[in-house]
All heavy atoms as TSV, in Angstrom:
chain	resi	resn	atom	element	x	y	z
A	1	MET	N	N	0.788	-1.177	-0.029
A	1	MET	CA	C	0.034	-0.020	0.026
A	1	MET	C	C	0.885	1.282	-0.003
A	1	MET	O	O	0.583	2.232	-0.716
A	1	MET	CB	C	-0.938	0.002	1.242
A	1	MET	CG	C	-2.071	0.909	1.069
A	1	MET	SD	S	-3.464	0.466	2.099
A	1	MET	CE	C	-3.135	1.315	3.612
A	2	GLU	N	N	1.967	1.196	0.712
A	2	GLU	CA	C	2.895	2.408	0.747
A	2	GLU	C	C	3.520	2.622	-0.622
A	2	GLU	O	O	3.671	3.794	-1.053
A	2	GLU	CB	C	3.965	2.128	1.808
A	2	GLU	CG	C	3.492	2.163	3.202
A	2	GLU	CD	C	4.525	1.724	4.185
A	2	GLU	OE1	O	5.720	1.716	3.813
A	2	GLU	OE2	O	4.214	1.468	5.377
A	3	ALA	N	N	3.813	1.562	-1.364
A	3	ALA	CA	C	4.397	1.722	-2.693
A	3	ALA	C	C	3.389	2.325	-3.610
A	3	ALA	O	O	3.761	3.182	-4.461
A	3	ALA	CB	C	4.843	0.341	-3.218
A	4	VAL	N	N	2.135	1.931	-3.571
A	4	VAL	CA	C	1.104	2.446	-4.401
A	4	VAL	C	C	0.916	3.983	-4.064
A	4	VAL	O	O	0.799	4.810	-4.957
A	4	VAL	CB	C	-0.221	1.741	-4.213
A	4	VAL	CG1	C	-1.376	2.492	-4.878
A	4	VAL	CG2	C	-0.081	0.335	-4.778
A	5	ASP	N	N	0.923	4.320	-2.793
A	5	ASP	CA	C	0.749	5.763	-2.357
A	5	ASP	C	C	1.967	6.500	-2.838
A	5	ASP	O	O	1.791	7.694	-3.337
A	5	ASP	CB	C	0.592	5.844	-0.871
A	5	ASP	CG	C	-0.707	5.330	-0.354
A	5	ASP	OD1	O	-1.689	5.209	-1.204
A	5	ASP	OD2	O	-0.771	4.952	0.815
A	6	ALA	N	N	3.152	6.003	-2.783
A	6	ALA	CA	C	4.345	6.716	-3.224
A	6	ALA	C	C	4.306	6.921	-4.751
A	6	ALA	O	O	4.645	8.020	-5.236
A	6	ALA	CB	C	5.608	5.964	-2.842
A	7	LEU	N	N	3.820	5.916	-5.522
A	7	LEU	CA	C	3.724	6.104	-6.936
A	7	LEU	C	C	2.649	7.144	-7.284
A	7	LEU	O	O	2.848	7.985	-8.188
A	7	LEU	CB	C	3.402	4.749	-7.598
A	7	LEU	CG	C	3.395	4.679	-9.131
A	7	LEU	CD1	C	4.743	5.055	-9.684
A	7	LEU	CD2	C	2.965	3.287	-9.593
A	8	ALA	N	N	1.546	7.163	-6.625
A	8	ALA	CA	C	0.486	8.068	-6.814
A	8	ALA	C	C	0.875	9.518	-6.512
A	8	ALA	O	O	0.374	10.473	-7.073
A	8	ALA	CB	C	-0.732	7.730	-6.015
A	9	ALA	N	N	1.884	9.698	-5.665
A	9	ALA	CA	C	2.428	10.995	-5.268
A	9	ALA	C	C	3.526	11.494	-6.193
A	9	ALA	O	O	4.060	12.535	-5.977
A	9	ALA	CB	C	2.864	10.988	-3.848
A	10	SER	N	N	3.853	10.716	-7.196
A	10	SER	CA	C	4.938	11.043	-8.112
A	10	SER	C	C	4.666	12.349	-8.836
A	10	SER	O	O	3.599	12.618	-9.231
A	10	SER	CB	C	5.136	9.947	-9.156
A	10	SER	OG	O	6.078	10.300	-10.078
A	11	PRO	N	N	5.739	13.160	-9.025
A	11	PRO	CA	C	5.583	14.371	-9.810
A	11	PRO	C	C	5.393	14.146	-11.312
A	11	PRO	O	O	4.934	15.039	-11.981
A	11	PRO	CB	C	6.874	15.176	-9.514
A	11	PRO	CG	C	7.826	14.152	-9.161
A	11	PRO	CD	C	7.092	13.015	-8.477
A	12	VAL	N	N	5.705	12.969	-11.782
A	12	VAL	CA	C	5.533	12.598	-13.121
A	12	VAL	C	C	4.045	12.157	-13.363
A	12	VAL	O	O	3.617	11.274	-12.699
A	12	VAL	CB	C	6.449	11.437	-13.558
A	12	VAL	CG1	C	6.235	11.061	-15.029
A	12	VAL	CG2	C	7.891	11.831	-13.307
A	13	ALA	N	N	3.369	12.918	-14.200
A	13	ALA	CA	C	1.933	12.685	-14.327
A	13	ALA	C	C	1.505	11.258	-14.663
A	13	ALA	O	O	0.592	10.700	-14.097
A	13	ALA	CB	C	1.362	13.648	-15.400
A	14	ALA	N	N	2.204	10.634	-15.617
A	14	ALA	CA	C	1.921	9.225	-15.983
A	14	ALA	C	C	2.135	8.254	-14.816
A	14	ALA	O	O	1.350	7.349	-14.596
A	14	ALA	CB	C	2.705	8.814	-17.217
A	15	ASP	N	N	3.196	8.532	-14.086
A	15	ASP	CA	C	3.446	7.644	-12.916
A	15	ASP	C	C	2.390	7.836	-11.826
A	15	ASP	O	O	1.890	6.901	-11.197
A	15	ASP	CB	C	4.813	7.921	-12.321
A	15	ASP	CG	C	5.957	7.440	-13.211
A	15	ASP	OD1	O	5.721	6.704	-14.173
A	15	ASP	OD2	O	7.095	7.881	-12.970
A	16	ALA	N	N	1.975	9.066	-11.583
A	16	ALA	CA	C	0.977	9.331	-10.564
A	16	ALA	C	C	-0.340	8.678	-10.953
A	16	ALA	O	O	-1.078	8.146	-10.122
A	16	ALA	CB	C	0.774	10.858	-10.410
A	17	GLU	N	N	-0.711	8.792	-12.254
A	17	GLU	CA	C	-1.943	8.146	-12.745
A	17	GLU	C	C	-1.884	6.685	-12.607
A	17	GLU	O	O	-2.822	6.033	-12.138
A	17	GLU	CB	C	-2.147	8.531	-14.209
A	17	GLU	CG	C	-3.476	8.145	-14.752
A	17	GLU	CD	C	-3.664	8.708	-16.152
A	17	GLU	OE1	O	-3.127	8.124	-17.094
A	17	GLU	OE2	O	-4.331	9.741	-16.241
A	18	ALA	N	N	-0.668	6.112	-12.919
A	18	ALA	CA	C	-0.515	4.668	-12.732
A	18	ALA	C	C	-0.649	4.244	-11.284
A	18	ALA	O	O	-1.008	3.154	-10.956
A	18	ALA	CB	C	0.843	4.240	-13.323
A	19	GLY	N	N	-0.262	5.076	-10.357
A	19	GLY	CA	C	-0.419	4.770	-8.921
A	19	GLY	C	C	-1.790	4.916	-8.401
A	19	GLY	O	O	-2.259	4.228	-7.508
A	20	ARG	N	N	-2.581	5.833	-9.014
A	20	ARG	CA	C	-3.992	5.999	-8.581
A	20	ARG	C	C	-4.875	4.843	-8.961
A	20	ARG	O	O	-5.821	4.569	-8.294
A	20	ARG	CB	C	-4.548	7.314	-9.084
A	20	ARG	CG	C	-3.952	8.556	-8.488
A	20	ARG	CD	C	-4.683	9.812	-8.835
A	20	ARG	NE	N	-4.752	10.091	-10.278
A	20	ARG	CZ	C	-3.833	10.864	-10.894
A	20	ARG	NH1	N	-2.911	11.412	-10.281
A	20	ARG	NH2	N	-4.015	11.046	-12.228
A	21	ILE	N	N	-4.509	4.153	-10.072
A	21	ILE	CA	C	-5.341	3.046	-10.536
A	21	ILE	C	C	-5.394	1.894	-9.552
A	21	ILE	O	O	-6.463	1.512	-9.066
A	21	ILE	CB	C	-4.930	2.607	-12.016
A	21	ILE	CG1	C	-5.357	3.761	-12.947
A	21	ILE	CG2	C	-5.577	1.282	-12.337
A	21	ILE	CD1	C	-4.779	3.491	-14.338
A	22	PRO	N	N	-4.257	1.384	-9.170
A	22	PRO	CA	C	-4.368	0.227	-8.198
A	22	PRO	C	C	-4.868	0.692	-6.842
A	22	PRO	O	O	-5.562	-0.051	-6.146
A	22	PRO	CB	C	-2.894	-0.271	-8.034
A	22	PRO	CG	C	-2.041	0.752	-8.676
A	22	PRO	CD	C	-2.880	1.546	-9.615
A	23	HIS	N	N	-4.675	1.953	-6.456
A	23	HIS	CA	C	-5.222	2.511	-5.226
A	23	HIS	C	C	-6.711	2.468	-5.281
A	23	HIS	O	O	-7.402	1.990	-4.377
A	23	HIS	CB	C	-4.655	3.869	-4.991
A	23	HIS	CG	C	-5.035	4.348	-3.604
A	23	HIS	ND1	N	-6.221	4.994	-3.303
A	23	HIS	CD2	C	-4.403	4.261	-2.378
A	23	HIS	CE1	C	-6.241	5.287	-2.062
A	23	HIS	NE2	N	-5.136	4.831	-1.488
A	24	ALA	N	N	-7.242	3.001	-6.356
A	24	ALA	CA	C	-8.748	3.055	-6.521
A	24	ALA	C	C	-9.290	1.626	-6.594
A	24	ALA	O	O	-10.399	1.416	-6.105
A	24	ALA	CB	C	-9.118	3.812	-7.787
A	25	TYR	N	N	-8.621	0.765	-7.265
A	25	TYR	CA	C	-9.187	-0.595	-7.513
A	25	TYR	C	C	-8.990	-1.499	-6.314
A	25	TYR	O	O	-9.860	-2.196	-5.863
A	25	TYR	CB	C	-8.597	-1.227	-8.757
A	25	TYR	CG	C	-9.221	-2.525	-9.131
A	25	TYR	CD1	C	-10.526	-2.469	-9.711
A	25	TYR	CD2	C	-8.684	-3.704	-8.967
A	25	TYR	CE1	C	-11.210	-3.648	-10.030
A	25	TYR	CE2	C	-9.321	-4.899	-9.301
A	25	TYR	CZ	C	-10.548	-4.852	-9.868
A	25	TYR	OH	O	-11.189	-6.030	-10.191
A	26	GLY	N	N	-7.778	-1.441	-5.645
A	26	GLY	CA	C	-7.478	-2.413	-4.627
A	26	GLY	C	C	-7.663	-1.823	-3.256
A	26	GLY	O	O	-8.255	-2.497	-2.386
A	27	VAL	N	N	-7.285	-0.668	-3.027
A	27	VAL	CA	C	-7.313	-0.089	-1.713
A	27	VAL	C	C	-8.770	0.414	-1.362
A	27	VAL	O	O	-9.323	0.161	-0.301
A	27	VAL	CB	C	-6.306	0.996	-1.487
A	27	VAL	CG1	C	-6.414	1.644	-0.104
A	27	VAL	CG2	C	-4.880	0.461	-1.721
A	28	ASP	N	N	-9.307	1.171	-2.278
A	28	ASP	CA	C	-10.639	1.744	-2.113
A	28	ASP	C	C	-11.752	0.640	-2.360
A	28	ASP	O	O	-12.897	0.891	-2.106
A	28	ASP	CB	C	-10.935	2.919	-3.006
A	28	ASP	CG	C	-10.047	4.093	-2.601
A	28	ASP	OD1	O	-9.523	4.064	-1.516
A	28	ASP	OD2	O	-9.866	4.979	-3.476
A	29	ARG	N	N	-11.379	-0.480	-2.921
A	29	ARG	CA	C	-12.278	-1.612	-3.192
A	29	ARG	C	C	-13.415	-1.229	-4.150
A	29	ARG	O	O	-14.595	-1.629	-3.961
A	29	ARG	CB	C	-12.894	-2.147	-1.936
A	29	ARG	CG	C	-11.926	-2.642	-0.917
A	29	ARG	CD	C	-11.328	-3.912	-1.369
A	29	ARG	NE	N	-10.439	-4.433	-0.286
A	29	ARG	CZ	C	-9.348	-5.151	-0.507
A	29	ARG	NH1	N	-9.086	-5.479	-1.746
A	29	ARG	NH2	N	-8.607	-5.588	0.518
A	30	SER	N	N	-13.059	-0.511	-5.202
A	30	SER	CA	C	-14.041	-0.217	-6.242
A	30	SER	C	C	-14.395	-1.520	-6.956
A	30	SER	O	O	-13.624	-2.445	-7.061
A	30	SER	CB	C	-13.529	0.770	-7.218
A	30	SER	OG	O	-13.293	2.026	-6.639
A	31	ASP	N	N	-15.670	-1.634	-7.439
A	31	ASP	CA	C	-16.129	-2.884	-7.920
A	31	ASP	C	C	-15.651	-3.300	-9.272
A	31	ASP	O	O	-15.235	-4.390	-9.448
A	31	ASP	CB	C	-17.647	-2.897	-7.900
A	31	ASP	CG	C	-18.266	-2.808	-6.509
A	31	ASP	OD1	O	-17.616	-3.354	-5.593
A	31	ASP	OD2	O	-19.330	-2.283	-6.288
A	32	ILE	N	N	-15.672	-2.363	-10.292
A	32	ILE	CA	C	-15.357	-2.796	-11.576
A	32	ILE	C	C	-14.475	-1.796	-12.185
A	32	ILE	O	O	-14.307	-0.637	-11.792
A	32	ILE	CB	C	-16.593	-3.002	-12.455
A	32	ILE	CG1	C	-17.378	-1.741	-12.539
A	32	ILE	CG2	C	-17.425	-4.169	-11.969
A	32	ILE	CD1	C	-18.562	-1.787	-13.503
A	33	HIS	N	N	-13.711	-2.220	-13.256
A	33	HIS	CA	C	-12.749	-1.398	-13.915
A	33	HIS	C	C	-13.362	-0.088	-14.501
A	33	HIS	O	O	-12.749	0.974	-14.387
A	33	HIS	CB	C	-12.042	-2.146	-15.015
A	33	HIS	CG	C	-11.337	-3.351	-14.603
A	33	HIS	ND1	N	-10.059	-3.227	-13.954
A	33	HIS	CD2	C	-11.544	-4.679	-14.703
A	33	HIS	CE1	C	-9.635	-4.451	-13.671
A	33	HIS	NE2	N	-10.534	-5.294	-14.071
A	34	GLY	N	N	-14.498	-0.197	-15.007
A	34	GLY	CA	C	-15.160	0.990	-15.576
A	34	GLY	C	C	-15.460	2.093	-14.562
A	34	GLY	O	O	-15.311	3.263	-14.864
A	35	GLN	N	N	-15.865	1.636	-13.349
A	35	GLN	CA	C	-16.082	2.620	-12.345
A	35	GLN	C	C	-14.786	3.283	-11.909
A	35	GLN	O	O	-14.756	4.502	-11.655
A	35	GLN	CB	C	-16.690	1.949	-11.046
A	35	GLN	CG	C	-18.128	1.536	-11.239
A	35	GLN	CD	C	-18.646	0.832	-9.979
A	35	GLN	OE1	O	-17.917	0.230	-9.282
A	35	GLN	NE2	N	-19.950	0.948	-9.736
A	36	VAL	N	N	-13.722	2.594	-11.843
A	36	VAL	CA	C	-12.430	3.133	-11.468
A	36	VAL	C	C	-11.968	4.134	-12.534
A	36	VAL	O	O	-11.589	5.237	-12.223
A	36	VAL	CB	C	-11.368	2.082	-11.292
A	36	VAL	CG1	C	-10.017	2.642	-11.106
A	36	VAL	CG2	C	-11.716	1.106	-10.162
A	37	ALA	N	N	-12.105	3.743	-13.819
A	37	ALA	CA	C	-11.698	4.625	-14.959
A	37	ALA	C	C	-12.553	5.916	-14.930
A	37	ALA	O	O	-11.995	7.083	-14.965
A	37	ALA	CB	C	-11.854	3.967	-16.234
A	38	ARG	N	N	-13.858	5.815	-14.709
A	38	ARG	CA	C	-14.674	7.032	-14.621
A	38	ARG	C	C	-14.330	7.855	-13.417
A	38	ARG	O	O	-14.294	9.118	-13.496
A	38	ARG	CB	C	-16.204	6.627	-14.583
A	38	ARG	CG	C	-16.722	6.271	-15.929
A	38	ARG	CD	C	-18.231	6.160	-15.918
A	38	ARG	NE	N	-18.719	5.193	-14.954
A	38	ARG	CZ	C	-18.770	3.867	-15.174
A	38	ARG	NH1	N	-18.408	3.366	-16.371
A	38	ARG	NH2	N	-19.262	2.995	-14.297
A	39	GLY	N	N	-14.064	7.262	-12.304
A	39	GLY	CA	C	-13.760	7.949	-11.084
A	39	GLY	C	C	-12.441	8.740	-11.240
A	39	GLY	O	O	-12.296	9.796	-10.681
A	40	LEU	N	N	-11.516	8.197	-12.051
A	40	LEU	CA	C	-10.232	8.895	-12.250
A	40	LEU	C	C	-10.303	9.823	-13.481
A	40	LEU	O	O	-9.333	10.465	-13.791
A	40	LEU	CB	C	-9.152	7.839	-12.451
A	40	LEU	CG	C	-8.774	6.987	-11.231
A	40	LEU	CD1	C	-7.772	5.876	-11.635
A	40	LEU	CD2	C	-8.265	7.813	-10.106
A	41	ARG	N	N	-11.436	9.794	-14.137
A	41	ARG	CA	C	-11.706	10.631	-15.309
A	41	ARG	C	C	-10.741	10.393	-16.397
A	41	ARG	O	O	-10.122	11.240	-16.994
A	41	ARG	CB	C	-11.632	12.123	-14.943
A	41	ARG	CG	C	-12.755	12.505	-14.022
A	41	ARG	CD	C	-12.766	13.998	-13.755
A	41	ARG	NE	N	-13.987	14.406	-13.030
A	41	ARG	CZ	C	-14.069	14.466	-11.714
A	41	ARG	NH1	N	-13.044	14.040	-10.973
A	41	ARG	NH2	N	-15.184	14.862	-11.145
A	42	ILE	N	N	-10.556	9.080	-16.686
A	42	ILE	CA	C	-9.739	8.581	-17.815
A	42	ILE	C	C	-10.585	7.537	-18.604
A	42	ILE	O	O	-11.453	6.961	-18.052
A	42	ILE	CB	C	-8.359	8.010	-17.387
A	42	ILE	CG1	C	-8.577	6.807	-16.457
A	42	ILE	CG2	C	-7.500	9.056	-16.794
A	42	ILE	CD1	C	-7.238	6.098	-16.123
A	43	GLY	N	N	-10.186	7.414	-19.868
A	43	GLY	CA	C	-10.880	6.372	-20.668
A	43	GLY	C	C	-10.453	4.953	-20.313
A	43	GLY	O	O	-9.413	4.753	-19.681
A	44	ARG	N	N	-11.274	3.992	-20.698
A	44	ARG	CA	C	-10.919	2.617	-20.439
A	44	ARG	C	C	-9.577	2.174	-21.019
A	44	ARG	O	O	-8.803	1.481	-20.475
A	44	ARG	CB	C	-12.062	1.678	-20.864
A	44	ARG	CG	C	-13.256	1.762	-19.968
A	44	ARG	CD	C	-14.385	0.842	-20.444
A	44	ARG	NE	N	-14.008	-0.579	-20.605
A	44	ARG	CZ	C	-14.016	-1.466	-19.668
A	44	ARG	NH1	N	-14.427	-1.174	-18.430
A	44	ARG	NH2	N	-13.677	-2.695	-19.847
A	45	ALA	N	N	-9.301	2.738	-22.233
A	45	ALA	CA	C	-8.058	2.359	-22.954
A	45	ALA	C	C	-6.873	2.856	-22.105
A	45	ALA	O	O	-5.945	2.107	-21.872
A	45	ALA	CB	C	-8.028	2.893	-24.362
A	46	MET	N	N	-6.917	4.073	-21.703
A	46	MET	CA	C	-5.876	4.629	-20.848
A	46	MET	C	C	-5.776	3.877	-19.522
A	46	MET	O	O	-4.654	3.624	-19.065
A	46	MET	CB	C	-6.046	6.135	-20.602
A	46	MET	CG	C	-5.017	6.802	-19.732
A	46	MET	SD	S	-3.380	6.777	-20.488
A	46	MET	CE	C	-3.685	8.040	-21.718
A	47	TYR	N	N	-6.871	3.536	-18.980
A	47	TYR	CA	C	-6.914	2.793	-17.677
A	47	TYR	C	C	-6.122	1.480	-17.850
A	47	TYR	O	O	-5.221	1.226	-17.026
A	47	TYR	CB	C	-8.356	2.495	-17.327
A	47	TYR	CG	C	-8.466	1.509	-16.180
A	47	TYR	CD1	C	-8.421	1.947	-14.876
A	47	TYR	CD2	C	-8.724	0.191	-16.450
A	47	TYR	CE1	C	-8.511	1.061	-13.838
A	47	TYR	CE2	C	-8.869	-0.682	-15.365
A	47	TYR	CZ	C	-8.790	-0.232	-14.113
A	47	TYR	OH	O	-8.878	-1.155	-13.054
A	48	PHE	N	N	-6.404	0.735	-18.938
A	48	PHE	CA	C	-5.739	-0.559	-19.045
A	48	PHE	C	C	-4.251	-0.372	-19.485
A	48	PHE	O	O	-3.478	-1.252	-19.111
A	48	PHE	CB	C	-6.515	-1.418	-20.021
A	48	PHE	CG	C	-7.699	-2.044	-19.461
A	48	PHE	CD1	C	-9.025	-1.554	-19.740
A	48	PHE	CD2	C	-7.617	-3.034	-18.476
A	48	PHE	CE1	C	-10.109	-2.134	-19.144
A	48	PHE	CE2	C	-8.731	-3.582	-17.853
A	48	PHE	CZ	C	-9.950	-3.113	-18.258
A	49	ARG	N	N	-3.942	0.620	-20.127
A	49	ARG	CA	C	-2.485	0.882	-20.444
A	49	ARG	C	C	-1.792	1.174	-19.133
A	49	ARG	O	O	-0.623	0.685	-18.969
A	49	ARG	CB	C	-2.316	2.089	-21.418
A	49	ARG	CG	C	-2.531	1.706	-22.843
A	49	ARG	CD	C	-2.018	2.730	-23.823
A	49	ARG	NE	N	-2.673	4.044	-23.663
A	49	ARG	CZ	C	-3.728	4.405	-24.314
A	49	ARG	NH1	N	-4.301	3.556	-25.186
A	49	ARG	NH2	N	-4.224	5.583	-24.120
A	50	ARG	N	N	-2.311	2.007	-18.304
A	50	ARG	CA	C	-1.677	2.307	-17.017
A	50	ARG	C	C	-1.681	1.183	-16.050
A	50	ARG	O	O	-0.750	0.950	-15.247
A	50	ARG	CB	C	-2.348	3.494	-16.352
A	50	ARG	CG	C	-2.303	4.798	-17.131
A	50	ARG	CD	C	-0.922	5.353	-17.073
A	50	ARG	NE	N	-0.882	6.683	-17.756
A	50	ARG	CZ	C	-0.196	6.940	-18.834
A	50	ARG	NH1	N	0.571	6.012	-19.390
A	50	ARG	NH2	N	-0.223	8.116	-19.381
A	51	LEU	N	N	-2.752	0.325	-16.083
A	51	LEU	CA	C	-2.831	-0.836	-15.251
A	51	LEU	C	C	-1.747	-1.808	-15.519
A	51	LEU	O	O	-1.079	-2.316	-14.727
A	51	LEU	CB	C	-4.218	-1.469	-15.334
A	51	LEU	CG	C	-4.497	-2.605	-14.366
A	51	LEU	CD1	C	-4.397	-2.219	-12.929
A	51	LEU	CD2	C	-5.816	-3.222	-14.649
């Protein structure tokens, strides 16, 4: 969990986005990939590239 939080806090935008995805999916226990993508305001294609 600490590694995911550190990645999400990265100053590099792509790294930060990549860290927010597992946090939203695993830590916050969101139900499905589509909900996570919408919650992060990214498209499904970008979501799966970052995942």
